[in-house]
N, C-alpha and C positions, 0 to 999 in steps of 0.2 A: 419315326425309329426310337426307343430309349438308347440313350449312352450309356454305356462302360462307366464302373463306379471304380476308375484304377485309383490305386494304393501305392503309386511307384514314386517315389520323387524323380524331376529332373538331379544331372548332376551337374550342369551351368547352368548360370543366367547369363543373360546379355544385357541387363536391361541394369541399371544405375537407382539408387535410392532416388537421386534430381529427375530423373524420367517417370518414378512413381508417383511422384506427387503433384497433387493437381495444380496446372497454374495458375487458378483464381486462391488455391488455398491462404486461408488468413492468415496461419500459420507465417507464409511465405514474405509477406508484408514484416511482420512482427520479425525475421531472419534479417531482413534487409537492414530494420533501424538497428536491432543488437547489435549486430557485425561492425557498423559503421560507429557504436556508442563503444564497442570495445577494442577497438582498433584505438582510441585518444586511450582507452585503459596502459596498454602494452607496455608504454616506459616503467609505468608503478606496476607492472605484473614484474618487468623485469627484475628491478630493486627487491623487489620479496625473495628472491630464488636466488640460490645459489650460483657459477658458474660451473661447476665440476659434480658428478655425481650421477645417480642417480635419475635418468625425467622423470616429474612425477605426471599427475593429472596436469593433460592444460590446462589455466583456467580460467580459457573463454570457454573450455568446454564441459566443466564442472559449475562457470556459473548459468548457460544453456540448457540445461539437466534441471537446476536447482529452476530454472524459470517455466520450465514442462513441467515440474511439480506443483506449482501453484497456480499455472494455465488450466491443467485437469487433475486439481482435485485429488492428488497422489499422496494418500495416505502419511506414505513414510519409505528412507531411503533403499530401504530392501526392496520395496514393492517397484520402486524407480528404479531399481536395477537388475528387477524383472524382467518390466516392460521395456527397459534398453533391450534387452537381450533378444526378445521379437519383434519391436513394434518399428517396420520400417520410417514410420516416419517421423517417429521418434530420435531413431538413428542419423537420418538425415539433419533433425533441424540441429543436435547436440555435435555430428560431424564426425560421426564416426563410417567408415563403410560397413558393407556387408559381413566382412570374415573378421572384423577388433574384433579385439575381447571384449569384454563388457567386466568393467572396475566392479573388486572387492567392495560391498559393502562400507567396511568398517576401515577403508585406503580410504574410500571417497568421504568418510564425516573426516574422517582425522584433516584431509585435502583442506576440507572446507574449514578450519580452523586457522587455519593460514589465513583465507581471504577474511576472519573473521578477523582478526590483530589489524589487518590494515585498514579495516574501515572501506572496504570494496565498494560493500552493497551500497553506501552513502552515495560515495561518492559515481555509482550507474546510476544509481535515481538522479541525482542532480541534471548529469550527463543528459538522463531521457530528456527535466524538465525543461536542459536549453534547448533540446531539438523543438519539442514543441514550442517553446517560446519565438524559434528562428524561422517557424513558419507561423509567427500569428494566431499560435488556435489560444493563449494565453492570455487574461489581460493583467494587469500590471497595474489595476486602481481597485478592484473591487473584488472584495474576499469574503471567504468564509471558516469562520473556524469548528471546529465541533472534537466532543473526547469517545470513547466508547470503554465498557470492561473486555478484556480480554482474560474468560478464562483459562488459569494455572494447570500445568500437566502438573495438580498433586490431590490429592483429594485430602478432604476436612479431617479423618482420620490422622494421618499426620501433621494435625496442625494443636502443637503441644503445649504443655506449660513450661516453660525457659529454666526456670528456678528449679525443678522438681525431674530435670529429666528427663522429661517425656511420659510424665505420667497422665493420664486421665481416661483411665479406662484401664481393666486388666483382660486377661484367658480367662475363659470357662474350663470346664472339663473337659477334654476331645475336639477343643477347639482349634483352628489352623494356626500352626505361629507363624506362616507367612503373609497368614491375613485375618490378624487378631477380632474377635468383637471387642466395641468401642463403646460404653452408654456414658454418654454426654449431657441426658438428664438433669438441671437445674444447675450446671455448669454455666461460669458467664468467661465466655472467653474473649478476648481483644486482643488486639497486633501490638499492646505493649506488656501484655505478658504470656503471650502465646508464641510460637513461631512454628513453620513446617521443616519437618524434617526431611520431607524431598525435595520443597526449593523455599530454599529462607528468606529470598529478595518478594516472595509471593506473599501480597498481605489481604486480609479477609473483610468484604465491599461487598456492598449490594446497589444494585441500580435503582432503589427508590425506594419510601417508605411500603414495609410490607411484602418486600420482596425478600426472599430469601438471600444469606450472604455466601460468599463464595470467594473461594480464594481467586486472585484474580492481578492483572498490572491494570494499566491505562494506559492506552492508545490511543495518540489524536492526530490528525491532519487537519491542512490548510490546503482547503480549494478555490481556486481561480472562481469566476462566476458565471464565465464565457461561456467555458464548454463543460466544467465541472471537471476537472482536472487535480490532479494532488501537485503542489508545490512544494510541499515542508511535512513532514511527518516527526511525531516526539514518541519514545515512548515510557513512561516516568513509571513509580511506584502508585495505588489503588489508594493515597491516604487522605482523599477527599476534598483535597485543594491542587492537584497533581491539572485538571481542567484549567485555571487560569493562570497557572503557572508555564504550563506547553504554550499556551499561546501567548501569552506575552515575548515568550523566548522565538515564537516563530513568525509573530507578528518582528520583531524586533531584524528577523531572517529577511523580511521583505526586501530587495535592490529597489535602489533610487531613494531620495528625498521627497517627493512628490507625495501629496496628500491623498491615502488611501481609503477606503473604509473594509472594516469589516462587521458582518453578520455575524450572530451568534445568537443563542435560545436562552430560558429564563436561569439558568446556572449559571449564567457569567454578568447576571445585574447587581454586579457589587460597587459601592462608591470606588473600595482600591480599585479594583481593575477597571473602572472606565477613568479615572484620572490614570492609571498611566497609560493604557492606552493613548488617549489622546496628549501623555508628553511622548508620547513614540509618533507623534501627528497620524494619528489612527481616528477617523469617527467610528466608532465604537456603533453600529447599528446592531444595539440588542435587543432582545425584546424584550419589552416591558412586563415585571414581576408586582401586579398592585395586592397580592395574596397577603391581608393583614401588615402589608405594607408597604412602604414609599420606594416608587421605581428609582435608581440614580441616571435612566433616561426620563428629559423632560419633553417639552416641547419645541424647545431648540431645533431637537432632531429629529421631532416623530413627523413634525412639519412638513418635511424636505419631503421629494416622489420617492427621490430614491431608497430611503426608508422601506415604505411598502417594497420597493423591489427588491431590495435585499433579506426582505422578514418572508420573501415569495421564492425567489432565488437559493438562500440557503434548507431550504428540504433537501437539495439535492444532494448534499452529503449524505446522509443517509443511504443514498443510493452507492456510493463508498463504501461504506461499512457493511450495506450487506453483502457487496461484490467480495469483499474481504473476508468476511466469517464464512458465507457459501460458496466460495470458487476457490479462492486463496488458502483455503483452511487455520483462518484466525479463530473459528471461532471459539477450539478448544486448540489448546495449544500444547502444540508435538515435542516442544523444548525447554528445559530449564536454565534462569538465569535471565535478567534483565536482557543483561550484553548480548547473548544470544536473542533470545526475544525478540530488541530493539532491531537485530539485523536482520531477521526474518521478516521482519514487520513492513521492513525500508524496502526488501524485495520486494513482496508482494502489492505496495504500493506503484514498483516501478512497472510491474507485469501489469497492475491495472494500465496506467498509462497507455502502456504500451499497447493493449488491448482498443482503450479510445483511438490513438494515433492509427493503428492498422483496422481500423471497424471493415468488416466484409461488405463490400458494391461494386458495383459494377460502372464502368468508366469515371467519373469525376463525382457522381454521384453521395460517393462518399465523403470528398472534398467537399463538397458542397453544403451538408450536412453538420460537420465539423468548422465553417467560417463564421464569424458574426456576422448580424444582421448589418453593419457598420459598414464592413468589407465590400457589401453585396452594394449598397447601397452609394459608396464612393464609384464603384464599379461604372452602373450608371448613368453618373454625371457624367462621365470622362465619355463614353459611350453616346453620350448626346440625349438620351432617353430621357421621357418624361420626369421629371425631378419632383413631384411635388410630395409636399410632405419629409422634403428634405429642407436641415436644417444650415445658414450658413456654417457650422463649424463643421458640418459632415459636409457639406462641398469642398471649404478647406481645407481637410485631410488629404483631399487628392494633390494637390500640390507640395504637399509637403512629406507625404510618405510615398514610396513607388508601388504598387499595386501588387495584391498579390496572385501571385500564378499556379495556377495549379499541380502539385506534381502527383504524377505516379509511382506507385509505387508498390 
């Protein structure tokens, strides 16, 4: 029998958003980790707000909404507010009841500025990193560094001469005054003489020889090599030296004073960078650049087996940039100014780590994929299983540190 196409909506619903979301949905694990981190930021939030006046958007809800924007590639805050209005999954993750009113987009962006001034994204990111480090998911000895260009939210038409007050093309007859035609043919444009009228901090840069130049920022990550998680991030002007400068800053922030290794591509093969890295007790596993020059990396580094492993592992950093640009919305920036761009880049990196924390799976399979092979071999030793090909160093780790216990999230 054919069912009737009823259009009458029910007046009451007895199911909460919590009951609507499946128990094995990936956002449940992400929400659990996020709530744990936000609880640690509660004191910071209390200092940010006054004790009197009208209540603002709770910072916890604001941060969860911004995480959704990165996780689901929502192109604007206005679209995010529209999704929150009718998407039950989004309402549950943010913490809104079915009858709660969604915020105005202008109010939402205005409240985000308060979090920007308090560097909340950076603190949130580092707490997520500490969660991963506490679960023994991160290496403290082997890392990879790399950078990428982030296309700025500004067009080449806005890149005009500074001294001439924006000369660089004129309007034709019947031209649109809001988007005039500009002829740059034969004009040499440089960062020293030109500046964008839309985003003054964006610089003209190109990815390589023969590539087109675009107004860009330079985004950088420091990845640990065990599971490919991000440990540090940085956003700098795309001035051509940003990669090496950011790498040194991020390597200096590595906790502890133990010797570490950092893999990198040929762009980092310079005498100054290698010398500074060794001064920081970092062994630079940089790819050799022997094209029409002598590499700063010699046989003292390349003869070790760890160098080849670092060169193999460093390719995983491209997975981070691929996710940040395709899913996290960093391919074409939506914000202007280095401070705000850096804030959003840091939050997107935190979202990437959360996805890797809470990778969908069943039972303990997710944990087994994330754990290091060393930890697995240590368990085999303690359980009395055949210890073939297990080194004495690996065997001794059983007595040095406790075994990892699977955490059900």
